[in-house]
N, C-alpha and C positions, 0 to 999 in steps of 0.2 A: 838651245834646243828648237826649232822652228816654231810658231805659234799661229793659230789658225789666221790671223789676220796676213804671215807672209805667206800663206799657200798659192796664191796668187804670182808669187816671183819668178822671173824667169831663166833660173839659176837655180842650181843646187845647193841644199843648207849642210850645214855639218853635221855627219852621222851621228844618231844615237848610239853611242858605243857598251858591251855589254859590261864594262867597269864601274860605267857612269850609275846604270840600272842599278847592278848590286849594291855599289856602294848606297844609292838612296833606297832601296829595300831594308839594309841593317838598319837606317835612320827610323824607317815606318815600325820595325818590328823592336826597334827601343822603347814607342811613345805606343802602341798596338799589340795587342794580342791576336793570331790573326784567326783563335777562335768565336772573337765578337767581332761579326760582320761588320755590323756600321761604324765602330770606333776602326775594325779597320782602314776601313773603306775610306772614309772621310779623311784616316792620313794620307792615303793612298792617293786621293786627289790633287790634296797640297804639290803633288811631284808630276800632274797629269798621267800618275797611272793608274791601270785598272782595277787594281787592288789585286791581285795575282800574288800571293803568297809567296809560292816559289816557283820560278820559270822552269820549266824541262831542263834548260839546257844549263841551269847553273852550273852543275859541274861538271861541265864539257872544256877542259883544258884546251886552252887557245881558238875556242869557238868565238864566232862572231855575227851573231846575229844581223846584222847589218849589210852581213854580207852574202850568210846563207838564205838569210829568206828572202826570197826571188817576188816580183809582181807576179798575179795571176793576172791571164789575159783577159778571162770574161769579167770579172767583177773591175780590176785597174782598169782597165783597156777599154774591150768594148762597152760597158754598162756607160764608162765616164762620158764616151760621145753621144751619146743615144739620151741619158737621164741627161744632162745640162748644154744638151745641144751644141756639144763642141766637135759638130762632125767636117771642120776642117782638118781634124787631127786623123780622120779615120786611114791617110796613107799609113801612119804609123802603127796599126793594128793588122794594118796588111803586112807590112816586113816582122813584125812578132809572130805571125803565125808560120810564119818560113822556116823549114828545117834545117836553115844552112844562113847563116848571115856572114860579110865580108866587112869589110873596111869600109866599101862604098855603101853597101845597106846603111851601116851606123852613119857613115856623113847625111843620106838623106832622114834619116830620124833626126838626129840634130836639127837639121838645116828648118827642115819644116816645123820644129818644137819652136824653135827660134823666130819664126814670121809667124806664128798661130803669136808668141808674145808679144810681138813688134805692134802686130794689131788688132790687136785684144779687146783695147778702150773703142773700136769704131761700133763694135758690139752690143758694146753697154751704149755707146749713144745713139744707136738705130732701137737699141730699146729692145731687141730679139733674143735678148740673155732671160730666159724666163723658167719659173719653173713650178712648183703645183699650182694648178687653176690657172695657170697662164698667166702666173704675178710676177712681174720686171724685177730681175735682180740686179741691184746695179756696183757688184763687187766680184771678184774673180775665188771668194775662200771657199776652197774646194777641196779636201785632203786626198783627193784620187789625183787634182792637177797636181799638186804637189807630188805624188808619189815617179810622176811621171820625169820628171828628173832622175828618178833613179835606174831607169832601162837600160840607159849604155854603162854606167858601171857594173848594173847586175850582170849584163851580157858578157860584160870584158872578165868579171870573177866566176861565173858559172856556166857560161854557154847562152846559149838559144833559150828562152822562155818556154816553148813549146813542148820541152820535153819534161819540165815538171809538172805535176799534176797537186790539187788541194782538195781535189776529190772526198778523201779521209775526211779530211776538218769542216767539210763544207756540212758531211753526213750528219757530223758532231753538232754541229752548230743546229740545225736543222731537229734531230731528235732529243739534244738539252737545252735547246733555248726557242726556236719556235714552236715545236710541238706544245710544251707545256705554255707559251704564253697566248696560244689558243684556247688553253682548256682555260682559262682564267676570263675575270670579269673585267679584263681590260686595266684595272688597279691592282697597284703594289707590283708588278712586274717579279722583283726580285724575291719577296719573300712568296709568293704563290708559287713558283719556279722553284723556289728549296725546297716548299711542303710533295710538291707534283714530285719532281725526282728522289725523294726521300722517301714517300708512296711506293712507289715505281719499284726501288732498290728491295723493300720490305716483301714487295711483292714477290719481286725474282728470287730470292732471296727463299722464300717459303716454297716457290715452283721448285727449286734446284733440290732445297730438305726434301720434300715427295718423293720427286725421279732418285733421287739416292736409295728412299729406303721402298720402293717399288722395284727398284735395280735388283739391292739385296734380299728383296723376298724371291722374286722370281729365280735369282742364280744361285741359291743358298745352296739347294741339293745340288745343283749341276758341280758347284765348286767341290762339296765333297766327295762326288766321283769323280774328278780332276785329279785330287788327289791322295787317292785308292789305285787309281788308273795310273801315277807317277808312279805310287807306292812300287806297286807290279812291276813296271819296266825296271826299277831302280835293281829291284829282286835278281829277274834276268839279268841284269849286268854283272851284276857281283857272281852270279852263278859261271857266267860266260867268263868272267875274268882269273877265274880260277884253274878253265885250261890252257890258258894263255903263255905264252913264253915267258920267263923268270926277267928278262932284257925288256919285256916291255914297262915292268915297273919301273924304268930309269927313267921316265919320261915326267915322272911322280916327285923328282927329289927334290924339286925346288917347289913343291904345291904348298908346305905350311907355311910359307912366308903369304900365301894369297887367303883373303878373305871372302868365303861364298856364303853368299845370303841365297837361301833358297827361295823361291817365290809363292805365298800362300796364299790362293785366291782369296779362298772362304774368308781367311782372317785379313784382307784389305778391304772386303765389303764390310765384314763384319766393323772396322773401324770407322769408317763410313756411315753407317748407319747410325753408329753413335753419336757421330760426330751431328749427322741431319736430326738425329732428335734433339740432341742442345741447341738446334738453333731453332726446330719450331717450337720449344718449351722455353724460348728466352726473351 
């Protein structure tokens, strides 16, 4: 697996495959339980994993994350050029936003990336590779730079990158990480984020339970009226069926093998109310 000191290499390193990750997670589980967050995370760090207990793709047969995870234009490419002053690679950003990429375009992307790696030492010598506060950086240990080696393979495997979106996961990152972090005192982020999410979850459950209780009270009378109306309609149908020709009953010859479950609206809301009351008192 590529390490941080190799992020600036001008070639693609070996892909980290699904079986290897699952194998390492199995070893981690043998040393720590996922419910023990600190211990489990400590064991995961030994394999440079982020502490995820079970990846969402773990039971997807034949799924290979190194292939179906595609680069994301905004963070992996555009912000790479501006955050790290890698402006010579802007032409790649232009090609990646194209709705159609052919072999000629792929050649241009490869040539641009190769040209950058062949001359990147000049940028270091000139002292223009800078970070925050205009601090000079004398290396290219940038994860996003290493990810750029996966652009061509990704396009060949999954098509143009512009067709894929990471909006859902980016929104989750905001609501589950950034917003809780902003509510903290900037210390012990992991612990405070967990407390924040736990409190938010309990509030959501309370709101859900009370809304169910209100709905059941409002719809209780209506539910009884619906049941009575349904019974009246059924009685009318029985009276009408008595005047039908005998042949019409042939349609029900095989009906005895079919389970018919009537829908009782009032009963459904009564069950939900009971569940809501349990949540509110637990």
